[in-house]
N, C-alpha and C positions, 0 to 999 in steps of 0.2 A: 504494500500500499504506499502510495506517495505521501509525503509529509507536506503540510502547508502551515504557514505562519500568517495569522491575521493580526493586524495592529489597528487600533482605533482610539478614539477618545469620546468622552461624554462631557458636554458643557451644560451645567445645570442653570436653567433660566427661569422655569416656571414652577418649580417645586422646592421645598426646603432641602438643603443639602443632607440633613439627617434622614429624610425619607429615602433619598437615593442610596445612602450608605446601607440602610436596612435592606432595600431591594437588591443591592449588589451582592450582599451576603448570600441570599437565597439563590440568586442567579448563578453565582460562582459554584455553589454546591451542586446545583442541578447540571450545569455544564460539565463539571468534572466527572460526572457519572456517565456521560455519553460515550458510546463506543468510539475509541480512537482519540478521545480528548486526552492529551498528555499534560498540558499546563493551561491554566486560566488565571490571570492575575490582573488586578486593577488597583491603582494607587492614586491617592489624592495628591495633586500638584502642591508643592510647598509655597509657591508664590501666589497661587490663585485657588482658593478653597472650593470654588465652583467647577474646577476642571479636574477630571479623572482620566488617567491614561492607563 
């Protein structure tokens, strides 16, 4: 099976940052259980609390 790497970002504009953090926890857990998923990480930018990479 070929390996792929997807990179992206989330910029929070219309919801509280705390709500996104809670949603990300569940999303990361679900994604890591998918067949073939090796790594799923998201981190909050140090300079912009509304940006997640």
